C-alpha positions, 0 to 999 in steps of 0.5 A: 403900590409902594408905601409913601415916604416922607422927609425927615421933618415937615417944614414950617410951610407944610405945617402951616398949610396943613393947619389952614386946610385941615388936611393931612398933607401927602408927599405929593402935596408937600412936593407941590408946595415946595415947587411953588415956594422955590419958584418965588423969590424968598419963598422958603424964608421965615419972612415969606411964611410971616407974609402968608400968615398975614392978611396981605398974603391971602392971595399968595396963600390961596394960590398955594392951596389951589396947588394942593387941592383935590378937584377931581370929581364927576356928576352922579358919583357913587350912584347907589348912595345917591339913589338912597338919598333920593328915595329915603331922604329927598322924596320924604322931605319934599312930601313932608315939608312942602316948602323950598329945600336948602342944600349945601355941597361943602367941598363942591370942587368944580360944581359937579355935585351941585349940578347933581343935587339940582337935578335930583331936586328937579326929579323929585318935584321939589319946590322950584325955589329950592336952592343948592349952595356950593362952597370950596376952599379953592377960588379957582375951582369955584370960578369953574363951578359957577359955569355949571358946564361939564366935559363929556368925561365928567358926564359919563355917569349921568342917566340918559333920561336926565341928560335929555331933561336937564342938560344942553349941549355946549361948545367943545363937546361939553354939556351945561345945566339948563338955565332955570336950574342954574338959577337955583345955585349959588357959590362962595369960597369957604375954608371948612377950617374957618368960622363962621360957616355959611347959613341958608336963606333967611338964616335958617339951617340946611335941610341937607349938607353933602360933604363927600370924599372931602374929609378923607383928606383931613387929619382926625382932629380936623375931621371931628371939628368939621363934622361938629360944625356941619351939624350946627348948620343943619335944620332941625330935621336936616341930614348930613351926607358923607361918603362911605369911606368917611365913617363917624367913629366920633359922631357929635351928640347932635347927630344920629345915624340912619341906616338904609339898604344901600347907604347911611346918613347922619340926621340932626338929633331931636330938638332938646339936644344941646348944640353949640358952634364948634371952636376950631382952634381949641382941643378936640372933644371926644363925644361918647356916642358913635356914628357908625351905621347900624347893619343887620339885626340889633343884638339883645341887651344880654348879648353885649356889655357896653365898654366905651365907644364900641361895646365889648363883644360878649356872645355873638351868634356866629360861628367861631374861626374854629368852626368855619375856616377861610376858604370853606363854604359859609366863611364869607357869610359868617364874616359878614354876620360878625362884621355887621354885628360889630357895626350894630354894637358900635352904633350903641355908643361908647369907647373902643374896647379891646374886645371890639378889635378882637372881634374884627380880627376874628372876622378877618380870620374868616375872610382876610380880604374883608377890607372894610373890617380891616380898615376899621381895625386900622382906625381903632388901632390908630386911635389907640396910638398903635401906629405900627399895627395900624399902618400894617392893617391899612396896608393889608386892606389897600393891597387886597383892594388893589389886587381886586380880592376885596369884597364890597360890604353894605357898610363901604359900598364903594371899594374905589373910595375905600382904596383912596381912604386906605392910601390916605390913612397910610400917609397920615399914620406915617407922618404922625409916626415922625422921622422913622416911618412905620414899615 
């Protein structure tokens, strides 16, 4: 895959749409915007930009956003994460709360995730009055989502038993959700960059907010602001679900990481933690706590010293690269142990330290194809402003994933999603680097 290239300077239209959507626009998205704009009389003029920024231009802006929105999805995507959500979150909630649950699929595209959540609620015996709200920035996507009717291609991951219980054949070889589950769904068009955010029934918080494979397209600043705003909308015992390619390196203090064997989720912090509505236009806050999931055994306090977001690595109980070399038996085991320990330390909170980056480099000396570790190293370098180094690490991770050499890890369960995240990160860093692309 050739590295992406960008025009010498983004146009004012690109910048405006990026601000409105929160996305770090890719080269393809910029081309689509330009095609739409050039097809309109005066579409590249300053007057038309002012029109798009005004209430009178809302419909035209919506069409442009539709042109760049990512709407590819399918039912029961990322099955292992959904299985963990069912076992560790939904089933305990149903047993504990004994009331209707309120779920929100933020960035629901054409409704596949809404249907998936409705089926999961039915499977675990949730109260029949439980509901799922689906929102998306694209009005076109929401119009399709309301049908809750899907093609055979989108239906491939649905387990056979669930197909028979919860779906009916529809014209054109499609499948539609059964009527009594459809009644539990509602939809509205919503831009995650706009306040206020939706509220659940009777002004309550949502028990579960699912926002998967959405924020990987956002700028780091937009990512942080959206997560903070989503946390505000959680019920006191609510849970935020992101994809495995969207780690919270800057989790707001209102969230706590919960790690399970096949996935990790973010729970609203106990009552007493101050939570305020995120202010999107202002500067991004940098909370000190980390949302990276804890993996493996916790280190003793004497084995680490905290230094910022990632505690400094002191004395990890793993072999050093001098003791175990790449290709030797046990190298992967040692690399996994070191990576797990870095993640465990990260969950303790603090700012990223040079020692943490060095620990990830040691991990990669043991296993150069541990792309999850390389991706995190790229994120740390990007946060420090080392864009050249960051882009290089993202490219190495992407190359390993594309060539099938990368191993899956407990932290990033889905290499396909990680590949998308690496590609988007390269585009984001190259655009941030300005007119002279990072190579």
